N, C-alpha and C positions, 0 to 999 in steps of 0.2 A: 242488477235487477233483471229477472227473466220475463220475457214477453213472448206470447204466441203470435206469430205473424203469418200473413197470407203468403208472402213470397219466400220466406226462409224457414218456416216452422218456428220452433222455440229457440230463442236466442237471448244472449245477455246484452243488455244495453246500458249505457251510461245515463245517469239521471239528467244530464244536460241535453239529452235527445228528446226529453218529454216536452210536449207542446200542449198548452191549454187553449181551447177555442170555446170561450164562454157562450157564444151564440151558435156553435156547431157550424156545419157547412150547409149550403142550400140543399134541401132534400134530406139532410141527415142532422137536423137540429138537435136530436136527442143525444148524439154522440159528441162528447166534449173533450175527451182525453185522448191524445195521440202521441206517437213517437215519430220523429223524422229520421229516416234511414237513407244511407247512400244506396243507390241501386247498383247492380252489378255492371251496368253499362252507363257510363257518364255521357251526357251531363244530367242524367235523371236522378230523381229521389223517390222514395216511397213515403207516404203519409199513412201510417198504420194506426187504425183505431185500437185503443187498449181495451175498450168496452165490448167490441164485436170483432173478433179476430178475422172473420171473413171479409171485413170491410177495409180496403186499402186503396189509396189513390196514387197514381203516378204523377209526379210533379216535375217541372223544369223551371229554371231561371229564364224568364222571357228574354233577357238580354243576350242569351246564348244564340237566339235566332232572330231577334228583333232589337238591334242595338238602339233604336229610336223609341222603344216602348217606355211610356211614362203614364201610368194610370192616373186618372183624375178622380179622386175620391173625396167624400165629405170629410173635412178636417176633424169633425166631431168623432168620426169613426177611428181616426188615428189616436185621438185623445182617449178614447175608450180602452185602447190597448196600451196606453202609456207611452206612445211614441212622441218624444219631445224634440228630437233632432233627426235629420235624415240618416245619419250614421246608424241609428238604432233600428232602421226599417229594413227588413228582408222581404222581397216580393217574389213569390213563386206562383205558378199557374198550373191548373189541372190539365193533364194530357189524356186524351181519349185515343186508345189504340184499337183500331178495327182488326178484322181477320188479316187484312193485307197491311202490314206495318208501314208501308210507304204512304198510306193515307192517314197517318196519325195527325191529330189536330190538338191545338191548345186553346183554352178558354181565356182570352185576353180581356174579356168584358167582366169576368168575375175573379179578379186576382185574390190570392191568399196573402194577407198582410201579416207579418210576424215581427214582434218586438224581439230583437236579438238579445237584449239585456234580460228581459223578464220571461221570455219564452211564452208569451201570451199573444194570441193572434185572432184574426177574424177574416172571413171571406167578405169581400166588398163588391160593389158594382161600380165600374168605371163609368163616369158620365160622358166620356169622350166617345162620340158615335163611331169613330174610326176603328175602335176595338170591338170585335165580335166574339162569339162563343166558339167559332170553328176556324182558327187560322191554321192552314196547312204548314206544318213545321218544315218539312223537307223542301217544299216550294219556296218558303221564305228564306231558308238557308241558301238555296241556289240563287235566289234573287239578290240577296245581300252579297254573296260571293262575286256575282257578275258585276255588281255596282262597284265593289272594291277593285276588281280587275280593270274596269274601265277608268276609274279614277287614277290608278297606278299608271296605266298606259298613257293617259293624258298628261300626267306629271312627267313621265319619262320623255314623251315626245316634246313637251315644252322645253325641258332641260336640254335636249339634244339640239333643238332649233336655235337655242340661245348661244351655243358654243361656236 
């Protein structure tokens, strides 16, 4: 199937890349049919509208920069997209990239919930006040890396002292 995309022009896609969002996205409720594309630069993805080629969103798996991320959403919203077990759920978040790419942020308050099995999804609101709409991705990655380094150094030091 051929689709006109914002990032790549007209391309062939596999039917399995199609995603239906019956409620649309916040601010784009009228758009309901999308395709999920790998971005040229990992770990990002594109969510491309099939109805409006000029509309595409950059997405990221929030676990790529926030391993502790767990959105708290209304269970009814998961039921609405047919998610019966955690293995069926794919969580992605929308990325905002300003003129200076180092300032890119992710909306952890409004995750995109996708049913891996049926390819139906919805944007939801996390009820956890910890997650906001502008988490600085590169700062969070640096913070997570520093935490891992400290934990590794602590483990190494403890092991050496025991010898």
